[in-house]
MARDREN-498913 format. One record per atom (N, C-alpha, C): residue in one letter; y, x, z. Coordinates in steps of 0.1 Angstrom, whole numbers, plus 2048, in hexadecimal, padded with zeros to 3 digits. Last residue first. Example, Ala and Ser with C-alpha at 12.3 -4.5 7.8 and 13.67 -1.06 7.14 Angstrom:
BEGIN
s7EA880847
s7F5889847
s80088184F
a7C788484E
a7D387B84E
a7DF88484E
//
This chain:
BEGIN
x0A57F6877
x0A2801880
x09A7FD88C
x0AB7DE86B
x0A07E6865
x09C7F186E
x0C27D4878
x0B57CD879
x0A97D5875
x0D47E7870
x0D17E687F
x0C47DE881
x0D67E2855
x0D17EF85A
x0CD7EF869
x0E17C8856
x0D47CA850
x0CD7D7855
x0FA7CE861
x0F17C5868
x0E37C7863
x1047DF84D
x1027E485A
x0F97DB862
x1067CC838
x0FD7D8836
x0FA7DE844
x1197BB842
x10C7B683F
x1027C283E
x12F7CD844
x12A7C6850
x11C7C184D
x1337D4829
x12F7DE832
x1297D883F
x13A7BB81F
x12F7C2819
x12A7CC823
x1537B582C
x1467AD82F
x13A7B482A
x1647D3837
x1627C882D
x1547C1830
x1767D7856
x16C7DB84C
x16A7CF842
x1887CD868
x1897DB865
x17F7E085B
x1897B286F
x17E7BA875
x1807C9872
x19F7A6862
x19C7A2870
x1927AC876
x1A17B2849
x1AD7B2851
x1A97AF860
x1877AD83F
x18C7BB841
x1987BB84B
x18979183C
x17E797845
x1837A5848
x19E78E82A
x19F789837
x19578F841
x19279B814
x19F7A081A
x1A079B828
x17B78B80F
x17A799812
x18679F819
x187772809
x17E774815
x17D782819
x1957787F2
x19D7747FD
x19477580A
x17F77F7E1
x18A7897E4
x1927857F1
x1717677DE
x16B7727E6
x17577D7EA
x1827487E3
x1807557DB
x17A7607E4
x1827347F5
x1807307E7
x17D73D7DF
x172731815
x17B73980C
x1787367FD
x160725826
x16C71E823
x176725819
x147731829
x151731834
x15F72D830
x13B730810
x13472A81C
x13D728828
x14B73F800
x14C7307FF
x14572980B
x143758809
x15175480B
x15274580A
x128758801
x12B75980F
x139754812
x12C7597E5
x12574D7EC
x12874D7FB
x1387727E3
x13F7667DE
x1397597E5
x1257837EC
x1317827F4
x1397757F0
x1047747EA
x10F77C7E4
x11B77A7ED
x0EC773804
x0F476D7FB
x0FE7777F5
x0DE77F819
x0D978280C
x0E277C801
x0E9774830
x0EC78282D
x0E878681F
x0DB75C832
x0EA75C82E
x0EE76A82A
x0C276483A
x0C475F82D
x0D275F828
x0C776D855
x0C277684B
x0C577183D
x0DE76686C
x0D775F861
x0D4769856
x0ED77387F
x0E176C883
x0D9765878
x10377F873
x0FB78787C
x0ED78087F
x10E76A865
x10877585E
x0FF77D866
x11875B87B
x10D756873
x10676086A
x12C76C886
x12076788E
x115763885
x13E770871
x13877B878
x12B77787F
x145756869
x13D75E860
x13676A867
x15474F880
x14874787D
x13F74F873
x16976187D
x161761889
x15375A886
x174758864
x16E765865
x165766871
x17D73E86B
x173740861
x16C74D862
x190744880
x18473B882
x17973D878
x1A2753871
x19A75987C
x18E751880
x1AC74185E
x1A474D85A
x19C753865
x1B972F870
x1AE72A867
x1A6736863
x1CD74187B
x1C3739884
x1B773487C
x1DB749865
x1D375386D
x1C974C876
x1E673085D
x1DE738854
x1D574285B
x1F5729873
x1EA721870
x1E0729867
x1FD747888
x20073D87D
x1F373587A
x1F97498AB
x1F774E89E
x1FB743894
x1F573F8C5
x1FC74B8C3
x1FA7518B6
x1EB7278CE
x1E17318C8
x1E773E8C5
x20371D8D7
x1F871E8E0
x1ED7278DB
x2167218C2
x21A7238D0
x20E7268D8
x20A71C8A9
x2127288AB
x21472B8BA
x1FE7038AF
x1F570F8AC
x1FD71C8AE
x2156F38B3
x20B6F58BE
x2027018BB
x2216F5899
x2286FA8A5
x21F6FC8B1
x20F6EA889
x2126F8887
x2196FD893
x20F6CF893
x2036D7894
x2066E6892
x2296C788E
x2246C889C
x2186D189D
x2296C9872
x2336D187A
x22E6D3888
x2156B7869
x2136C6867
x21D6CE86F
x20D69E882
x2136A3876
x2136B2875
x1ED69188E
x1FB696890
x201699882
x1D068F890
x1D9684891
x1E7688895
x1BE6A288A
x1C26A2898
x1CD69789A
x1BB69C86E
x1AF69C877
x1B369B886
x1D56A1864
x1CF693864
x1C369286E
x1D66BC868
x1E06B386F
x1DB6A586F
x1C36C5857
x1C16C7866
x1CA6BD86D
x1D06BF83F
x1C36BA842
x1C06BA851
x1E76CF840
x1E86C083F
x1DB6BA843
x1DD6E8840
x1E46E484C
x1E56D584C
x1BB6E5832
x1C96E9832
x1D06E483F
x19D6E8825
x1A36E8833
x1B16EE832
x18D6E8810
x1996E080F
x1A06DF81C
x1766F5817
x1806FC80F
x18D6F580D
x16C6F4839
x16F6ED82D
x1796F5824
x16C701851
x164707846
x165700839
x1786F2864
x1806FD85E
x179704852
x1666E3871
x16D6DD865
x1756E785E
x1556E7886
x1576F187C
x15D6EC86F
x1546D889D
x14E6D3891
x14E6DC885
x1636E88AE
x1556E68B1
x14E6E18A4
x17D6E68A2
x1766F38A2
x1676F18A4
x1836CB8A7
x1836D1899
x17C6DE898
x1826CB8C3
x1786C48BB
x1776C98AD
x1996DB8C7
x18C6DF8CC
x1806D88C5
x1AD6CC8BB
x1A96D88B5
x19C6DE8BA
x1AE6B78CE
x1A96B48C1
x1A56C18B9
x1BA6C68E3
x1AD6C08E5
x1A66BD8D7
x1D36CC8D7
x1CA6D78DB
x1BB6D28DD
x1DD6B28D3
x1DB6BB8C8
x1D16C68CB
x1DF6A88EE
x1D76A18E3
x1D46AA8D8
x1F06BB8FA
x1E26B98FF
x1DA6B28F4
x2076B68EA
x2016C38EA
x1F26C28EF
x20D69C8F1
x20A69F8E3
x2026AC8E2
x21369F90C
x209695908
x2046998FA
x2286B190D
x21C6B4914
x2106AB90E
x2396B58EE
x2386AF8FB
x22A6B2900
x2466D38E0
x23D6C88DF
x23A6C38EC
x2576E98E5
x25D6DC8E5
x2536D18E4
x24B7018FD
x2496FB8F0
x24F6ED8F0
x24A712912
x25770C90F
x257704902
x22E710928
x23471291B
x24270C91A
x21F70993D
x22471693D
x22C71A930
x2166F0938
x21F6F1943
x2266FF942
x2036F4923
x2106ED920
x21A6F092B
x1EE700931
x1F5707926
x203701924
x1E56EC942
x1EA6F8947
x1F370093D
x1DD6D8930
x1E86D5939
x1EE6E293E
x1C76E3922
x1D46E291B
x1DF6E0925
x1AF6F7929
x1B66ED931
x1C46EC92B
x1926FC915
x1A16FF917
x1A66F491F
x17270591F
x17B6FA91B
x1896FE91E
x163721912
x16871A91E
x172710919
x1477238FC
x1557238FE
x15971C90B
x12A737900
x13072A901
x13F72B904
x1297558EB
x12874F8F8
x12F7418F8
x12F75E8D3
x1227578D4
x1217508E1
x14576E8D6
x1467618CE
x13A7588D0
x13A7838E5
x14477A8EC
x14576D8E4
x12B78E8D0
x12578A8DD
x12E7808E4
x13F7958BF
x13778A8BB
x12F7858C7
x14A7AB8CC
x1537A08CA
x14A7938C7
x1357BD8CA
x1397B88D8
x1427AC8D7
x1347C08AF
x1297BA8B5
x12C7B58C3
x14D7CD8AB
x14B7C08A6
x13F7B98AD
x1477E68B6
x1517DE8BC
x1507CF8B8
x1347EE8A3
x1307EC8B1
x13A7E48B8
x1467F088D
x13A7E788C
x1357E489A
x158804894
x15D7F6892
x1517EC892
x146819895
x14C8158A1
x1518078A0
x13F81A879
x135817883
x13B813891
x15882086E
x15281386B
x14780F875
x15C83A878
x16582F87C
x15F82187A
x14684686B
x14784687A
x15083A87F
x14E844851
x14283E855
x14183C864
x166852851
x16684484E
x15A83D853
x15A86B856
x16486685F
x16585785D
x14A86F840
x14386E84D
x14D868858
x15D87082C
x15386582C
x14D86383A
x16B887833
x17287A833
x16886E834
x157899831
x15D89883E
x16488A83E
x152896815
x14789481F
x14D89182D
x16B89E80A
x166890808
x15B88C812
x16B8B8812
x1758AF817
x1718A1816
x1558C1803
x1558C2812
x15F8B9818
x15F8BC7EA
x1538B57EF
x1528B57FE
x1758CE7EB
x1778C07E9
x16B8B77EE
x1688E67EE
x1718E27F8
x1738D37F7
x15A8E67D5
x1538E77E2
x15B8E27ED
x16F8E67C3
x1668DB7C3
x15E8DA7D1
x17B8FE7C9
x1838F27CB
x1798E67CC
x16690F7C1
x16A90F7CF
x1729027D2
x1659097A6
x1599067AE
x15D9067BD
x17D91179D
x17A90379D
x16F9007A6
x17A92D79F
x1849267A8
x1819177A8
x16793078B
x164934799
x16E92D7A3
x172925774
x16691F77A
x164923788
x18A921764
x18A928771
x17E922779
x18691274E
x18892174C
x189928759
x1868F8757
x1798FF754
x17A90E752
x1978E5763
x1998F3765
x18C8FB762
x1938CA764
x19D8CF75B
x19E8DE75A
x1818C1777
x17C8C476A
x1868CA760
x1918BB78E
x1898C878D
x1848CC77F
x19C8A378D
x1A48AE788
x19C8BB787
x18B89179A
x18C89178B
x19389D786
x1908987B5
x18389B7AF
x18389B7A0
x1AA88F7B8
x1A789D7BB
x1998A17B5
x1A88747B2
x1B087D7A9
x1AC88C7AB
x19986C7C8
x19386B7BB
x19B8747B1
x1AC8707DC
x19F8777DC
x1998777CF
x1C285F7D4
x1C486D7D5
x1B68757D5
x1B58447D5
x1B984B7C8
x1BB85A7CA
x1B083D7F1
x1A683F7E7
x1AA8487DB
x1C883D801
x1BB840807
x1B08447FC
x1DD8367F0
x1DE8417FA
x1D18467FF
x1D68217DF
x1DC82D7D9
x1DD8397E3
x1C780E7EF
x1C28137E2
x1C88207DE
x1D680B806
x1C8810807
x1C38157FA
x1EE8027FB
x1EE80F802
x1E0814803
x1E57EA7F0
x1EA7F47E7
x1EA8027EE
x1DF7DC807
x1D47DE7FE
x1D87EA7F4
x1F87DB813
x1EE7E281A
x1E27E5810
x2057CA800
x20A7D7802
x1FF7E0808
x1F77B1802
x1F87B87F5
x1FB7C77F7
x1FB7AA81D
x1ED7AC818
x1EE7B480B
x2177A781E
x2107B1827
x2027B4821
x21C79280C
x22179F80A
x21A7AA812
x20F77C819
x20B78080C
x20F78F809
x21C77A832
x20E77C832
x209781824
x23777582A
x234781830
x225784830
x23775A820
x23A766817
x23677381D
x22F74A835
x22774A829
x22A757821
x24474F847
x23775284B
x22D75383F
x25B74683B
x25975583C
x24B758840
x25772A83C
x25873182F
x256740830
x257726858
x24B723850
x24B72A843
x27272D85F
x266734864
x25A73285C
x280719851
x28272784E
x276730853
x27770385F
x274704851
x27671284C
x282708879
x273707877
x26F709868
x29D707873
x297714877
x288714876
x2A06EB86E
x2A46F5864
x29D703867
x2976E0886
x28F6DE87A
x2936E8870
x2AC6E8897
x29E6EC89A
x2956EB88E
x2C26DC88C
x2C16EB88C
x2B36EF88F
x2BA6C1892
x2BD6C5885
x2BC6D5883
x2B76BF8AE
x2AB6BE8A6
x2AE6C3897
x2C26CC8C9
x2C76CC8BC
x2BC6CC8B2
x2B96CE8E4
x2BA6C18DE
x2C06C08D0
x2B46E58F0
x2C16E08F3
x2C46D38EB
x2996EA8E7
x29C6E88F5
x2AA6E28F8
x29E6EC8CB
x2966E18D0
x2996DF8DF
x2AA7058CB
x2B26F98C7
x2AB6EC8CC
x2947148D3
x2A07148DB
x2A97078D8
x2827118BE
x27E70D8CC
x28A70B8D4
x29171C8A8
x28B70E8A8
x2887098B6
x2957358B2
x2A072C8B0
x29C71E8AF
x27B73F8B1
x28173E8BE
x28E7358BD
x27773E895
x26E73689E
x2757348AB
x28B74F88C
x28C741888
x283739891
x280767896
x28D76389A
x28F754897
x26876A889
x268767897
x27576289C
x27376F86F
x26A764871
x26A760880
x280787873
x28877B870
x28076E872
x2767A0876
x274797881
x27B78987F
x27F7AF861
x2717AD862
x26E7A286D
x2997AE84D
x2977AB85B
x2887A685D
x2AA7C2839
x29D7BC83A
x29A7BA849
x2CD7BD834
x2C27C483B
x2B57BC83B
x2E77B682B
x2DC7B7822
x2D07BF827
x2FA7B383E
x2F87C083A
x2EC7C2830
x2FB797842
x30779E83F
x3057AC839
x2DF79284A
x2E578C83D
x2F1794839
x2DD7A1862
x2D47A4857
x2DA79F849
x2F1793871
x2F27A286E
x2EA7A6862
x2E577A872
x2F277C86B
x2F478A867
x2CF77F883
x2CD77A875
x2D977D86C
x2DE78589A
x2D478F894
x2D278B885
x2EB76E8A0
x2F377A89D
x2EA784896
x2D675D8A6
x2DE75A89A
x2E6766896
x2CE76A8BE
x2C57698B2
x2CC7668A5
x2E57678CE
x2E17748C9
x2D77748BE
x2E774A8D0
x2F27528CB
x2ED7608C6
x2CE7428DA
x2D273E8CD
x2DD7478C7
x2D074E8F3
x2C57528EA
x2C974E8DC
x2E57408FE
x2E774E8FC
x2DC7538F2
x2D8726900
x2E57288F8
x2E77378F5
x2C172B910
x2C0728902
x2CD72A8FA
x2B373B926
x2C173A923
x2C3738914
x29974292D
x29C73492B
x2AB73192A
x29375C92D
x299757939
x29D748938
x28A75E913
x28076091E
x28675B92B
x2A275C906
x299751905
x28E752910
x2AD77490E
x2B3768913
x2AA75C911
x29B7848FE
x29B78590D
x2A2779913
x2A177D8E4
x29477A8E9
x29377B8F9
x2BC7858E3
x2B87778E0
x2AB7748E6
x2B97A08E7
x2C17998F0
x2BE78A8EF
x2AA7A58D0
x2A37A68DD
x2AC7A08E9
x2BE7A18BC
x2B179A8BC
x2AA79A8C9
x2D27B48C3
x2D47A58C4
x2C779D8C4
x2C47CC8C0
x2C87C88CD
x2CB7B98CE
x2BF7C98A2
x2B47CA8AC
x2B97C78BA
x2DA7C7897
x2CF7BD894
x2C57BD8A0
x2EC7DA898
x2EC7D18A3
x2E17C78A2
x2F07EA882
x2E57EE88B
x2E47E4897
x3067E1875
x2F97DE86F
x2EE7E1878
x31C7EC883
x3187DE885
x30A7DB880
x32680588E
x31A804887
x3147F6889
x33C80F89C
x33E806890
x332805888
x33781C8B3
x3378248A7
x33881C89A
x3388078C5
x3418128C7
x34281B8BB
x3227F78BD
x3307F28BB
x33A7FD8BC
x30E8088C6
x30F8058B7
x31D7FF8B4
x3128078E2
x3138148DA
x3158118CC
x30F7EC8E9
x31C7F28EB
x31D7FF8E3
x2F37EA8E3
x2FD7E28DB
x30B7E88DC
x2E87FA8F6
x2E67FE8E8
x2F17F68E0
x2EF7EA90C
x2F47F890C
x2F37FD8FD
x2E17D3907
x2F07D2906
x2F67E0906
x2C77DC90B
x2CB7D78FD
x2DB7D78FC
x2C77E0926
x2C67EC91D
x2CB7E890F
x2CB7C6930
x2D47D1934
x2D47DC92A
x2B57B8925
x2C37B4922
x2CD7BF925
x2A07C5932
x2A17C6924
x2AF7C291F
x2A67BD94D
x2A77CC949
x2A87CD93A
x2A17A294A
x2AE7A794F
x2B07B594B
x2857A1943
x29079C93A
x29E7A293E
x26A7AD944
x2767B194C
x2837AE944
x2547A8935
x25B79D93A
x2657A1945
x24A7BD926
x2467BC934
x24C7B193C
x2597B9910
x24B7B590F
x2457B591D
x2727C3919
x2717B5915
x2627B1915
x26C7DE91D
x2707D5929
x26E7C6925
x2687E4902
x25D7E690C
x2607DD918
x2827E08F9
x2777D88F4
x26B7D88FD
x2907F4906
x2937E6908
x2887DD904
x28380A8FA
x282808909
x2857FA90C
x28D8088E0
x27F8078E3
x27C8038F2
x2A780F8E6
x2A48018E2
x2967FE8E3
x2A482A8EC
x2A98218F7
x2A68128F3
x29D8338D3
x2938338DE
x29782A8E9
x2B682F8C7
x2AA8288C1
x29F8288CC
x2C68408D6
x2C88318D8
x2BD8298D1
x2BC8588CD
x2BB8558DB
x2BC8468DD
x2C58588B3
x2B78578B5
x2B48538C4
x2E185C8B7
x2DB8508B0
x2CD84E8B3
x2E38748C6
x2E88678CB
x2E285B8C4
x2D988E8CD
x2D28858C3
x2D68778C7
x2E989A8E0
x2E78A18D3
x2E08988C8
x2EC8878F4
x2F888E8EF
x2F58948E1
x2D287F8FA
x2DC8758F6
x2E887B8F0
x2B68918EF
x2C38918F6
x2CC8878F1
x2938908F3
x29F88C8EB
x2AB88C8F4
x27C893900
x28089E8F8
x28C89B8EF
x27A87C90F
x27A888916
x27F89490E
x2778688FB
x284869903
x28587690A
x25D86D8F3
x26886F8E9
x2758718F1
x24F86590A
x24D872904
x2598768FB
x25784A90A
x25B853915
x25A862911
x2498418F4
x2578408F4
x25D8498FF
x22E8448FC
x23484C8F1
x24384C8F0
x22D833912
x229841913
x22F849908
x23681A909
x23E821913
x23A830914
x2208138F9
x22D8158F3
x23681D8FC
x20C80E90C
x20B819903
x21881D8FD
x2197F7918
x215802920
x21380F918
x21E7E4904
x2297EB909
x2257F7912
x2107D78EB
x20A7E08F5
x2157E98FB
x2157C78D5
x2177C28E2
x20F7CA8ED
x2157D28BC
x2087CC8C0
x2097C88CF
x22F7DC8BD
x22C7D28B3
x21E7CB8B6
x22C7F18CF
x2357E58D3
x2317D98C9
x21D8038C1
x2177FC8CD
x21F7F08D1
x23180A8AE
x2248038AA
x21E7FC8B6
x2448168BE
x24780A8B7
x23B8028B2
x23682C8C6
x23B8238D0
x23E8158CA
x2338388AE
x2278348B5
x22B82A8C0
x24D83E8A7
x24683489F
x2398308A6
x2548518BA
x25C8448B9
x25383A8B2
x2438658B3
x24285F8C0
x2498518C1
x24D86B89A
x24086689B
x23E85F8A8
x2668758A2
x26686989A
x25886389A
x26088C8B0
x2678818B7
x2658748AF
x25489A89B
x24C8978A7
x25388B8AF
x26A89F88B
x25F896886
x256892892
x2788B089B
x27E8A3897
x27389A892
x2678C689D
x26A8BE8A9
x2708B18A6
x2688CE882
x25B8CA888
x25E8C2895
x2828D587D
x27D8C8878
x2708C487E
x2858EF885
x2898E588E
x2858D7889
x26D90787F
x2758FD878
x2788F2882
x25C919888
x268918890
x27290E88A
x23991188B
x245913883
x25191288C
x219908888
x22191288F
x22D915886
x2098EA88C
x2118F2883
x21A8FB88B
x1FB8DA89E
x1F48E6899
x1FD8EF890
x20C8C58A3
x2088CE8AE
x2018DA8AA
x20B8B788B
x2188BE88F
x2158C889A
x1F28AC88D
x1F58B7883
x2018BF886
x1F68998A0
x1ED8A48A3
x1EF8AF899
x208888893
x20C88F8A0
x20389B8A3
x1F888087E
x20488887B
x20988F888
x1E687188D
x1E187C885
x1ED885882
x1F785D896
x1F08668A0
x1EB873899
x1FE85087F
x208857887
x202861891
x1E5846877
x1EC85086F
x1F6857876
x1DF83488D
x1D683F88A
x1DD84A881
x1F582288A
x1F382A896
x1EA836894
x1EE817871
x1FA81F872
x1FA82887F
x1D680A877
x1D681586E
x1E281E86F
x1E27F7889
x1D880088E
x1D680C884
x1F47E8879
x1F97F1884
x1EE7FB889
x1FD7DC860
x1F07E3861
x1F27EE86D
x2167D085D
x20D7CB867
x1FF7D1867
x2297DC84E
x2217D1848
x2157CE850
x2337F085D
x23C7E585A
x2357D9854
x21C80285C
x2217FC869
x22A7EF866
x21A809842
x20F802848
x2147FB855
x233817840
x23180B838
x22580383E
x22D82C852
x237823855
x23681684D
x21A83A844
x216833850
x220829854
x22B844831
x22183A82C
x21C833839
x23B855841
x24184A83A
x23783F835
x227867849
x22E85E853
x23485384C
x221873831
x21686C838
x21D862843
x23988082D
x235875824
x22A86D82A
x239893842
x244889841
x24087D838
x2238A283D
x223899848
x22E88F847
x22C8B1827
x2218A8825
x22189E830
x2408C0834
x2448B7829
x2398AD827
x2318D0845
x23A8C684B
x23E8BC841
x2238E3836
x21C8D683B
x2258CC841
x22D8F181B
x2338EF828
x22C8E282D
x2278F5800
x2218FE80A
x2278FC818
x2308E57EC
x23A8ED7F3
x2348F77FD
x21D8D47E2
x21F8E17DA
x22A8EA7E1
x21D8BE7F2
x2118C77F3
x2138D47EC
x2348B37E9
x2348B87F7
x2288C27F8
x22C8A87D1
x2358B47D1
x2368BA7DF
x21B8947DA
x21689E7D1
x21F8AA7D1
x22D8857EA
x22288C7F0
x21C8977E7
x23D8797D7
x2438837E0
x23888B7E7
x22B8677CC
x2308727C4
x23687D7CD
x2288577E3
x21C85E7DD
x2208697D4
x24284D7E6
x23C8557F0
x23085D7EB
x24483D7CF
x24D8497D0
x2478537DB
x2318297D4
x2308327C8
x23883E7CA
x23E81E7EB
x2318247EC
x22E82E7E0
x2548127DF
x25681D7E9
x2498257EB
x2497FE7D0
x24F8097C9
x2518157D3
x2417EE7E6
x2377F37DC
x23D7FF7D4
x25A7E97F4
x2507F27FA
x2457F67F0
x2767E27F3
x26E7E47E7
x2627EE7EB
x2897DE807
x27E7D5806
x2767D67F8
x29B7F280A
x2A07E7803
x2947DD7FF
x28C806818
x29880081E
x29C7F3818
x27B80E803
x27680780F
x2817FF816
x28E81A7F3
x28680F7EE
x2808077F9
x29582F804
x29F825800
x2988187FB
x27D83E806
x284838812
x28E82D80F
x2798457EC
x27083C7F2
x2768367FF
x28E8577E9
x28E84A7E1
x2848407E7
x28686B7FA
x2928637FE
x2928567F6
x2708747EC
x26E86E7FA
x27A8667FE
x27B87D7D5
x2728727D4
x27086B7E2
x28B8927E1
x2918877D9
x28887B7D8
x2788A37EC
x28289C7F5
x2898917ED
x2688AB7D6
x2628A47E1
x26D89C7E9
x27C8B97C7
x2758AD7C1
x26F8A57CC
x2828CE7D9
x28C8C47D6
x2868B77CF
x2698DB7D8
x26F8D67E5
x2798CB7E3
x2658E27BE
x25C8D87C4
x2628D27D1
x2788E77A3
x2798E97B2
x2718DE7B9
x27B8EA788
x26E8EA78E
x26E8ED79C
x2938E877C
x2928F4784
x2848F5789
x28F8CF770
x2928DA767
x2908E876F
x28C8C0787
x2818C177E
x2838CD774
x2A68C2792
x29A8C879A
x28E8C9790
x2B58B3781
x2B78C2781
x2AB8C8788
x2AA89A785
x2AB89F777
x2AD8AE778
x2AE8967A1
x2A189779B
x2A189E78D
x2CA8927A1
x2C489E7A8
x2B68A17A3
x2CC879794
x2D288578E
x2CC892794
x2BD8697A5
x2B986A797
x2BF877791
x2CC86B7BC
x2BE8707BC
x2BA8727AE
x2E485E7B4
x2E486C7B8
x2D68727B7
x2DA8447B2
x2E084B7A6
x2E085A7A8
x2D383F7CC
x2C883F7C2
x2CD8467B5
x2EC83F7D9
x2E28497DD
x2D784A7D2
x2F982A7CC
x2FE8377CA
x2F48427CE
x2E88157D7
x2E98187C8
x2EF8257C5
x2EC8177F3
x2DF81B7ED
x2E081D7DE
x2FD81D80A
x30281D7FC
x2F68217F4
x2F8820826
x2F381481E
x2F9812811
x2FC838831
x30782E832
x305822829
x2E484582B
x2E7842839
x2F383883B
x2E684880F
x2DC840815
x2DF83C823
x2FB85A80E
x2FD84D809
x2F384380E
x2ED871817
x2F886C81F
x2FB85D81B
x2DC875802
x2D787380F
x2E186D818
x2EE87A7ED
x2E686E7EC
x2E086B7FA
x2F88927F6
x3018877F5
x2F987A7F5
x2E18A17F4
x2E78A0801
x2F1894801
x2DD8A17D8
x2D389B7E1
x2D98987EF
x2F38B07D1
x2F28A27CD
x2E889A7D5
x2EC8C87DC
x2F88C17E1
x2F88B37DD
x2D68CF7CC
x2D48CD7DB
x2E08C57E0
x2E18D17B2
x2D78C77B5
x2D58C47C4
x2F38E67B7
x2F88D97B2
x2EE8CE7B6
x2E28FB7BD
x2EB8F67C7
x2F18E87C3
x2D68FD7A3
x2CD8FA7AF
x2D68F47BB
x2EB904793
x2E48F7791
x2DC8F379D
x30A90E796
x2FD91279C
x2F590579C
x32591078F
x31B90C785
x30D910789
x3399137A0
x33191F79E
x32691D793
x3428F979F
x34B90479C
x343911799
x32C8EC7AA
x3308EA79C
x3398F5797
x32D8F57C4
x3218F87BC
x3258F67AD
x3458E97CD
x3448F87CC
x3398FC7C3
x33E8CE7CC
x34A8D37C4
x3498E27C2
x3298CE7DE
x3278CB7D0
x3328D07C7
x3388D27F6
x32E8DC7F2
x32A8DA7E3
x3468BA7F6
x34D8C77F5
x3448D27F0
x3318A87FA
x3398A77EE
x3418B47EC
x3278B1813
x31F8B2807
x3278B17FA
x33D8AA824
x3398B8822
x3308BA816
x33D88E820
x34989681C
x3458A581A
x32488882C
x32688581D
x33288D818
x32988D846
x31F89583F
x321894830
x33B87984D
x33F88784D
x336890845
x32986484A
x335864841
x33A872841
x31686785D
x312869850
x31E86A846
x31587687B
x31F86E873
x31C871864
x2FD880885
x30887B88E
x311872887
x2EC889873
x2E688087D
x2F187B886
x2FE89A863
x2F788F85D
x2F2885868
x30A8B186D
x3118A486E
x30989886B
x2FA8C6868
x2FD8C4875
x3038B6877
x2F98C584C
x2EC8C4854
x2EF8C0862
x3148CB845
x30D8BE841
x3018BB84A
x3178E584F
x31F8DA854
x3198CC851
x3068F183D
x3038F184B
x30A8E6852
x3148ED825
x3068E7826
x3028E7835
x32A8FC82A
x32C8EE829
x31E8E782A
x31F91682A
x326911836
x327901836
x316918810
x30C91881B
x312913828
x32E917802
x32490D800
x31A90C80B
x34A91F818
x34092280E
x33691680C
x36B91581D
x35E915821
x354917815
x384914812
x380921815
x37192181A
x38B8F481F
x38F8FE815
x38A90C81A
x3888E2833
x37C8E782D
x37E8F2822
x3A18DA83B
x3998E2845
x38C8E783F
x3AA8CB826
x3AF8D9828
x3A78E1831
x3A08B5814
x39A8BB820
x39E8C9822
x3A98AE7FB
x3AC8A6807
x3A98AC814
x39F8C07EA
x3AD8C17EC
x3B18B87F8
x3858B97E8
x3888C57EF
x3978C77F2
x3868A17D9
x3838A17E7
x3878AD7EF
x3A089A7C2
x3958A27C6
x3938A27D5
x3A98767C0
x3AB8857BD
x3A088D7C4
x3A385D7C7
x39F8617BA
x3A18707B8
x39685B7E9
x3A08597DF
x39C85F7D2
x38084B7FD
x3818567F4
x38C8537EA
x37284281B
x37F840813
x38184D80B
x355832821
x35B83F81F
x36783D816
x35181983B
x35381D82C
x35982A82B
x33A819854
x34881C851
x349820843
x32181585C
x32680C852
x33580E84F
x30682B860
x314828864
x31A820859
x2E4828868
x2EE82785E
x2FC824864
x2D284187B
x2D7833879
x2E383386F
x2B584E877
x2C3853876
x2CC847872
x29D842877
x2A084B882
x2AE851882
x29B832861
x29882C86E
x29D835879
x29F84384C
x2AA83984F
x2A883485D
x28685084B
x292857850
x29D84E853
x274838845
x27284284F
x27F849854
x284818841
x27C82383C
x27D82E846
x2837FB856
x28A806851
x28081084B
x2867DB861
x27E7E3858
x2877EE853
x28D7D9884
x2907D5876
x2897DF86D
x2727D889C
x27E7DE897
x2817D9889
x2617BE89C
x2657C78A7
x2727CD8A3
//
């Protein structure tokens, strides 16, 4: 959907104009800043940051010069942080990270929890921006510890939003939506005149819209995006306003209003070009390519999709939709008869598909472990360290147990709802399947596979599913291709187009659906170990089965089996 950005970087766009600095003193170059106090320069920095990060950096550098003259360590640390923050916006990440390290060194000596929180949070943003999401998560968890010590709930909300953003970008969209909605509700309860509250509210609304767009729900996305647009001014928040405008273009695209999507995307494109922010052209180019593809204008689709990929390469940007871009390029080149380019893009698509599935699973598991489980355990373990304060510790323990009870009940309620929803899904799975009419599907598709081959493959896949051959542990793309009498490229293309998922997702979904039905109806099967059950449904390892089961159903197989047994016993 959107290119992968960490929380603050996503909402305050990067300007790529290089900062021209001569070797002599900065304050000597800026006569207009002479006589300005540290506080005045800091105010100028804050006002300029969201409009022009290069100007903001100049103000922060001048403030740093004054702080050093005064030998004020706290002001030195803050001004270095502000310089690092500006460097982050103009994509000078190495300089930003060096500045953070220096600011942290001073902040630790001063025991300034607010500055420690901000530096760790910023470092998390940069690591996320540079595709080091596992390290970014570690930084966010450190930042949250310091945020909790600042007694400002807005700081804690910022970190929660960043972690939700990681979930979003790694396709755990429902959990991300839940976290963003919790943050939105918390913001509504906080009474403060701090203008950052309104800024965070806009950003949460933006993220909610983006999440719904990622799960192809433009109706809900439009609700949150419109709410954000209502409280955003194009004049006062130009950068953020155009982010929301780009969301609007994506909404129109998903509603198949291609002409309107092209019109809005070109408006966003003109804005980025006007401010020399070439690196931000990735998203409008991508959706211009997709919209033209929707209109079957393949030459223009190819132009903009290749432009989007080139922007990502030129600016070393993580392009989360690059897999889809290569898929559309494969299809477009096929339509215009360029088989060499079509094959090249298909190979790139397949390579990214395998890599992304692995990374998403690993990161979401780590978030669950460190964010959902570890903090609670650490809170309980820490109670034993304060035996000299028995009375206080007792209160803390009571509150912790109460919190644990509330958390447990909430999780239990969520799991019960998910279990009931699963039962409804299983009822549908148990109903006789309607025969697919391949001819109809093929006619409505722009897939390069011929009608005859598509019909043959889809029909053969029905037989493959009826015989439950997918339960074999040696069931690979090559194995299925032989069974349906085609090659792996054709088979993968047909599954991606008509099943609307990768082969890996298709195989996993078939296996999990079968497991759901058979576990529900077979008492003996439910008595097996998880390892034995995994092998029964084609998985070689119990861990792989459990992760796939959780990803598809929202719960682990052990909880599902226990719930089935409880239902039977009542």
